[in-house]
N, C-alpha and C positions, 0 to 999 in steps of 0.2 A: 806062546810069544806074541802071535797076532792079537790075543785076547788084551793082552796088557798095552800093546799100541792103540788098539781101538779104544779103551778107557781113556787113555792120555789125550786121543785126539778129541773125544767128544767132550772130555773136561776143559781142553784148551777150548774149543768152540763156544762152549757155554761161557767160560770166564769172559771171552772177548764180547759176546752178545750182552751178557749182564754189563761188563764195563762200558760199553756202548751206550746203554740206557741209562747209566748213572752219570756218565759223561754229558749226556744232552741234557738231562734233567738239571744237572749243576749249571750249565750255562744258561738255563731258563730261571733259575733261582739264586743268581748272584747275590741279590740282597738279603737272602735270608739264610744268614750262617747255620742256626740251628737246624733247618731242613736238610742242609749239606751234610752236617755231622751225623744227623740220622740215617741219611741213605748210605753212606759210607760205612757206618758200623753195620746196617743192614746187610749190606753187600758182603763185608767179611764175615758176618756170621753165617750167611748162606754159603759162602765159599767153603768155610771150614766144615760146614754140615755136608757139603757134596764130597769133600774129602773123606768123611766118615761113611757115607754111602759108598763111595768108591772103595773103602777098606773092606767093608762088609760085603759087598759084591764080588770083589777078587777072592776073598776068603771062600765064598762059596764055589767059586770059580775052581780055585786050585783044589778044593775038596772033591772036584769031579762032577760038580753040578754046573756045568756052564750055562745052561738055559737059566737057571735060578739066579746064578750071578748077575747075567745081563738084565733080568727082570728086577731084581733088587736095585740095582744101580741105576737103571733108567727111570723106576718108578721114584726112586728117592731124589733123584736130580729134577725129575718132573714136578714132584711135590715141592721142593725148594725154591723152583722157579714160580709156581704158581703163589706160594705164600710172598715171595718177593715181589709180585706183580700186584697183589692185592694190597700189600702196605704202600706201594707207590699211588695206586687208585685211591686209597682212603687216605693218603697224607693231606691234613689240612692246608689250604691255600690262604695265604693271608693278602 
């Protein structure tokens, strides 16, 4: 039960962190509609990817491998966040 709550808490924290990055970036890019669309699409792709990592990690957790479940989940979440950061860094500015 504690593991599930921890997963949900970390996922919620990550969601608000990435949403804050997007919101700040959108306010800086008001005149570029295609950049806003790109960022929102990227966010939802990464969010759905983190749900996938959560499912894989929780499956490992419920199979009796809690350490591997946490590792898979946090590694996947870190990877998704890194990819999102790289996409924002390399996004062309007009």
